[in-house]
N, C-alpha and C positions, 0 to 999 in steps of 0.2 A: 597412598593417601592423595586425596585430590588438594586441588589450589585452593578451592574455597575452605575445606578442612584446616589446611595449613594456615590460612589467614585467621580462622576463627580460633585456633590454638594460640597464635602469636597475640591476638586481641585479649584472649583470656589470661595468658601469662603476663599481661600488662597490669592487671587488676589485682586488687586485694584476693588473696586465695579464697575467702570464705565468699567474696562477692562473685568470684568466677565460677564458684561451684553452683552459686543460684542461678547464674546465666545459663549454665550448662543444662540446668534442669528446664529453665524456661525454653530453651531451645528444642529441647525432646519433647516438651508439651506443645510447642507450637508447630512441630513436624520439620523443624530446620536440620535436624542432625542426620547423619548418615544413616541409611537404611539397608542391611544387609539381607534382610529376611532371613528365612530358616537355611541355616548351614548345617548339612549332613552327608553322611556316606553309610554304606555298611559297616565300615570299619568304625566310624565316630559314634555310631549308636550305642548308647550306655544306659544301663540299668544301675539306678542309685537308690537303695532302700524301697525297692518295688516301683519307683517312679520310671517313666520311659522318657529318656532326653534325647534329643535330635543330634547333641554333642555332648561333651563332658565338660565344657567351660562356661563357669557360672560368674555372675555379678556379686561381688561381695557385699554384705550389709554395709550401711553408711553414706553410699551414693545418695540413694533416694530413702532418706530417713523416714518420710511422712506419706510414702506412696502414692505422690502427686504425678508422678510420669510414667506410669504402668503402660499406657498406650504407645508410647515412644520406645520405652525400653524392650516391648515385645517385638519390635522391627530390627534390632540392632544385631541379632545373629547369636546371642547366648543361648545356651542350652538350658539355663534356669536363672532365676532372678531372686535374690534375697533383699528385703527391704528393711527399714527399721534401724536401730533398734527402737521398739514401741515400749512405753510404761504406762502403768495403770493411769495417772493422771499427768497433764501437759506439764512440760518443764522447760526452762530456759536454757540449762546447761551452763556451763562456766563463761566467765566474761572473756568479752574479745580484747585482744586478738587471741584466738585458740585453733588457728591452722596455718600450718608454716611451710612454703614450698623448700626443698633443700635440692635445688637444680643441680649442682655439682655433684650429688649422690644420688639422682633420680630417685628421690625419697621424700617423704613428707612428715611431719610429725602433727598430730592433732590432741587436743585435750578439750573436746566438745563437752563430754560428760552428760552423754544421752540426751542432748536437745532434742524435743520433738513435741508433736500436737498430742499426745495422749493417745489411749487406745481407742475411745469412742469415736475420734476423728478418722483415725488411721482404718478402723473396722469399717467404716461407712464407705470409704475408696476402694478398700480390698472387695466389697461387694459388687463393685462396677468393675472389676477386673477383665481384662480382655480374655477371649476364649482360647483354648489351646497354649496358654503360657503356663510353665510350671514356676510356680511362685511359692516363696516361702517368707517367713516373718522372724526377724532376731527378737527374740524375747529379753527385756530390760526391767530394771528395777528403780524405782524413785529414791533419788539421793537420800531423802528425809524420810523415807518409809519406816516404821516400827516393826516391819516384818518383809525383809527384802525377798526372802525366799518364796513367801507366799505371792510376792508381786508376779513372777514369773507365771506361775498356775493362772492368775487372773487374766492376765494378759491373752493366753492361750486359751481358756475357757471363753472369753469374748470375742477373738479374731479367728480362731480356729476353723468354723464353718466354711471359710472362702481362703483357705490355705492348702497347699500341697504337702508342707512340711514347716517344722518349727525349729527355731535355734535355741538353746540355752545359752546366755553370755553371760559368763562368771569371770570373764577373762579380759574385761576391759581395764585398762590402769586408770582410767579417768574418773572413776568413782571411788571415792576412799573406802578401803577394806573391802571392796567388791570382791577382788581376787581370793580373799579369805575364804571364799565360798569353795573354793577348789580342794581344800581338805577334805580328806576322806568320809570322814563322819557327816560333816556339813554337806558336802556335794550329794551323798547318799539320800539325806533326808530331803533337800531340794527337790532332786529329780523323783522321789518318789509323789510328792505333791504335783509335780507337773505331770508325771503319768497317771495319777488320778484324774486330773482334769482333762488329759488327752482321751483317756477312756471314756469318759462322759461325753464325748463329741458323738454327734448323729454319725460322723464319718471319721473316726481315728485316724490321726496323720503320722508321719514319721517324725520323732524327735531327735535332734542332733545335739550334741555337746561341745560348744567353742573353747578350746582351751588356749592358755598362753604360751609362748616359746621359751618363757623364762624358767618353767620347772626344772627342778634338779632330778635326778635319777629316780629317788624315791618317790617325789611327788608325781612324776610321770606314771610310776608303776601303779601307784594309788589310784589316779585317774583310769587306766587300763583296767584296773579291777572292778572299780566301780560302774565303768561304762559297759563291762560285760556283765555284771549282774543286775544292772537296773532297768535292763528293757531298752534302753535307747537305740536308735537305728543305725548310728553312725558317729563319729568324731570331726569336727571341723579343725585342722592343725595348719595354722595357727593365727591366733589375733596378733596385734602389734606387740612390739618389744619396747623394754626400758633401756636395753643396751643402747649406747652411743659409740660402739668400737669402730674405729676407721674412718668416722664422718671427716668432711672438709668445711661444709658449709657453714655460713656465719650463725646460722639458726640451730646448730648442733646441740647446744645447751638448753634449748627450750624444754618445758616440762610436756610430757604428754607420751603418747604411744607413736613408736618409729615404724613406718611402713615402707613399701618399696624395695628396691634392689638390695641395699644393706641387710635386709632380712632374708633374704633368699636362702643362703647356707644353713643360719640358725635354723630356720622354720622347716627346711627339708631335712635336716638331722633329727628334729623332733618328731616329723612325720616317719621318718624310715624306723626310728627307735619304738614309736607307737605300734607301727606295723609287726614288727616282732613281738612286743608285749602281747598284743592281741593275737596273734597267730593267724592273722587275715581273718578273723571271725567275724568283724562288723566293717562295713565300708568307712573309708578315710577320705575326706575331702582336703586335698591340698592348697593351701594359701599362704602368700607371704612372697614378696618379689618376682612373681611371674611376669615377664616383659616380652618374651619371645616364645615362639614355638619349641625351641630346644628345651627352655626351663620348663615348660608346660610337660614335655616329655619326659624330663629328669623327676619330675614330681611324680607321675604315674608310676615310673619305674621304681622310684622309692618307696611305692606303697599307696598312691592315691588312686581311688575309684574315680574321682572326679574332682575339678578344680574351680578356683574363685580368684578373681583378681579385681582392683580398684585402682590404686594408685598409679599403675602404669598407664592408665588412660589420659592422666594429666599430662603426661609427656609425648604419648602416642595418639592419642585420639581414639574415638569409636573404631575406626578402620582398623586398629590394632586386633580387634576381635576376630576379623575375617582372616587377617594375616596369620593370627596364631592358630585358629581353628583349621585352615586349610593347610597349613605347616605342619601340624600335628599328625594330619591324614597321611601326608607324603613321607614322614618318618617313619610311621607304623608300617607303611607299605613297603618302605626300604629295608626294613629289619624284618619282615616276613610276619608280621602280626596281622591276624584276619579282624580282629576287634582289639578295644581298647582293654577289655578285660583281660585279655592274653598277656598284656605287656605288664599289668599291675604288679608291682613288687619284683620285677625281674633285675633290677640293679640296685636293691635294698643296700646290698653289701658294701656298695661304693659308700654309701653314707654313715655306716656304722662306726 
């Protein structure tokens, strides 16, 4: 990490967390953030649901909710980027404060509630996306919608022309009763509508399903069954958790979804179990608590074809992207894997 980035992180951490988030996006838009360029090697090149990625590490949804910093993000070294969540109509989200740093735990709690500019504004920005960037959109539903399931399909129909993939997000804990849509019958019906919208696009894109880490065994089995039968291209495991086990920070009891280091074991166990339930038939994207090359490697060996991170950037800065990607390449080489794909699932039993 450069001295400039160290100073920048120190300044950001002295600010209110949501203000710091806004300043980070401004830095990206202004070209002030570190630029790693394309990070790749023969070992790191990854195919995810037909998409060719230079490396398997992606940026999770939530960092650039409104797709305002795409040019800057294209230079950060991520193999792919997911923006959003986007809802049909703009909405302000929940009252502030709604983002909390848990520095002692290398974690964060948020209760944003799908605050975003709405699909029309976001679609206009997606249309100006940088060339060569693998870009996805997290699909959401308006809090006051009369038909939340239909909202996901509406956003995909409006924005799909300028996407490489889309993610159905029914696992955010910050919109009341949204997680109820993870139930077997409700999820199957919702995905049927989304897939119909996907099939209506001039260029149909892969659709992923993002799940919560708090599902019990029966719930996870239902998700696996629906994922395999619905035509989704893969599952993103996982979103934030409602668990607060083992936290030390003064903010540990704030309402919202917990992300960062405390989520690593819980999300990785969910990932490994899902890989077993689906028998490797669909790709999984491992998310939750990744803060090092070793943790990225463990997610892959637990069953992840590709990876995403976000919260670790709060503590490690954007130079962490290059650190993780190059470190992952070294670990693959050390263990004799010629590609990421060869390592997927090879350590699943460790997490069973």
